[in-house]
N, C-alpha and C positions, 0 to 999 in steps of 0.2 A: 941174530937170527934164533939161535937158540931159545931165545927168553919167549920169543913170539911161538915156537913151538911147543915151551913148558906150559906157558897159558893155554894154546890149543886144548893140549893135553887137561888140566886142571879144570878150564870152564868144561871140557866133553865129563868129564868125571863129576863135575860138581852140578851140572845143570839138573841130574835127576833128583837130587837133595831136596828143594822145593816143595817139589810134587810128594816126596816119602814123608816129610815133615805134614804136611796137608792131611795126608793118608790118616796119618796117625792122631792128628787132631780129631776127624772127621770119624774115623772107626771107633778110637777109643780102646783101640787093641793091640796086641802083642802079636797077631796071627802075622806070619809070613817075615818075621824077625827073628833076625839072630842078634844075640848080646856079643856073641864073640866078635861076628862080623864087625858090627859098630865100636866095639873097643878097639880092633886091628886098624880099622880105617883112621878114628881119631889117633891114635898111636902114630900111624903113617903121616897125618897131616901135622901132629907137633914134631917129628921128626923132620918134615920139609921145612916148615917153619924155622928151626932150630939150625939147620944145615944152611939156609939164608944168612941168617946171622954169623955164623961162623966161616962165611965163606969172605975172606978179606975183598977179594977183586970185585963180588957184587957189592959188598957194603961201601967201597970207595966210589962206587957209581949210583948208590941207592937213590940220588935224587931223580936221577935219570931212569930208573929201573925198578921203583918203587911198587909198580901195579902186579911185578910178579909175586911180589911177598902179599898184596891185597888182596889176591885171588885164593890164596892158600889159608891165608885167614878166614874170608868170606868163608870157603869150603867147610873150614874146623868149625866155625861157629854155626853153620847148618847140620853138621854130622854130630854135634856136640848137643845142640837142641833135640835131633831126634833121639839120640841117646837121654837125656833127661825126660824125654815124651815117654822113652821105652820103659823106665822106672816108673813114673806115674800110670800108666797103663796097665804095667803088670801090678801094681798095688790096686788099682782100682778091681782088676777081674780077681783077683785074691781074696778081696772083700766080698765082692760081689758070690764069688763060691763058699765062701763062709758062712753067708746069709740063708 
């Protein structure tokens, strides 16, 4: 049951990231984005993923509970994508300001 609640938490947190990534792609702007926030969230997901690999009980039942780690990795990918887009858009904004 705890894995189900953990998945609900991860899915709830992760539901907004695809919209955030699409906004970054469409607007090509860093407006409304916080680099510190994106870095902290990325670090948090890395810690969550590492904790799963270090948890012997989880790893012993990995074949039955792989989906928990899947959602951590999926969110990590989405946040990392938004982080990369942040730097791309920041460079674009800087080049436009210099022109």
